[in-house]
N, C-alpha and C positions, 0 to 999 in steps of 0.2 A: 540409414535412419536420419531424419531431419534434425536440425539443431534443437527445434522446439521439443521433439520427442525425447532426445537425449537429455535436454535440460530438465524436462518434466520427470523423467525416469530417475534423475539424480536427486530430486527433492524428497524430503520426508513430509509427505502430504498430511499425515496424521499430526505431526508436531505443529505444522503451520495452521491447520484447522483448529487445533487446540488453543493456539495463541490467539486466534481470532475469537473463538468462543469465550476464552477467559477475559479478553478485553471487552467484548460486547456485553458480558454479564455485569460489568462495572459501569457501563455508560449507556446513554441513549443513542450514541453514535453507531454508525455502520461501517464495517471494514470489508473490503473485497480485494482479492488478488486476481489479476487477469494476465495470462500468458498469451502474448501476441506473436503469431507466426509471420514470417516474411520480413521484407525490408520496411523499416520504420525510420524515416528521416528525423522527425520531430516527436519524440516520445511523449512530451507534455501535451501536444496537440492531439495525439492519438488517445492519450489517457482522458482528455476532456471529452472526446467523442464517445468513448466507452462509458464514461461516467454518465453522460446524457442518455445513451442507449439503454443503460441498465436502470435508468430513472433514479439514480442515487441522490439527485438534487431534491427528491421528494421527502427526505427526512424532515420532521417538524422543525428542528433547530438548525437545519442546513449544516449538519455535522458529520457527513460521511467522508471516508477516505478510500481512495482507490490506489493500489500499487499495481502498476503495469510493468511487465518485464517482456522485452523483445529479444530473446536469445540470439536469433539470426543476426540482428543488428548490434548485439552486445550493448544494449541500452536499456534504461529503465526510467520510470518517472513515478513520483508520488504526487497525487492530485487530491487536495482537500477542498471541501466546499466553503462557501463564503462565511458561514457561521464560525468555522474554525479559524479562518484568517483574521476575524475580528478579535479573537481571543489569544492568539499566539504572538510571540516576539517575531520581528521581521526576519531573523536568521533561523527560526525554528526549522523550516523545511530544508534549508541548506544543511543544517546539522544532521537531520534525519538522513538525508541523501548521502552525506559524506560517511556516516557510520555504516550505511548499507553498502556503499561502494567499497569500503575497506574489506568487508566480508566477501563481496563478490570477487574482488581481485585476488583474495586469498583462496578462492575456490570453494567457498562455503555458501552456496546460494540459499540453503535452508536457513542458516544463521542470519544471512542478510535480510531475508523477509521477516523473520521473527524479530530482529533488531528494529526494523522499521515499524512493524505492528506494535511492538512494546513501547517504543518512544511515542508514537502517535497515541497509543492507549493511555499513557501517563497524562498527556494533555487532556484527552477526552474525559477521563474519569474525574479530573479536577473541575474542568469547565462545564462538562455535560454529564453529571452523575446520573445513574439509572434512577428513575422515579418509579417505584413500585406501588 
C-alpha cells in the first residue's frame, strides 16, 4: 500500500469534512484539503499550483485556503489567497503550520488538519463573515 493510501486510510474524513463545513458556514471563504502523491520537493509551490488548478483564486474576496499534504514526502503546506494575507498578522501562517506540525509529529493527522482548518476559520469568520 502506498504512503498516500495508508495516510488517507488513517484519516477521519468525516470529521475533517465536518470541520470544513462548520467553518465555511461562518464565512465567505473556501477551504480545501488536497492529498498529494509522490515526491514533493517544495510543498508551497505545489500548493500554489493546486490552488490555481482548482480555481480557488476565484472567490470574490480572494479568501480561500488550501491545505496540501504530501505523505510520501512527509511535508505539508498551507496556502492562503491574497485577501487573507492582507488581513492576517505576518506570523499567522507560521503559527498555523507549527500547530499542525505538532499534531502530525504526534501521529495525529486528522487532528493536524482540523487544527489548521479551525485556526484558518477563526480568521476567516472575523475578517470574511458569511453574508446571507
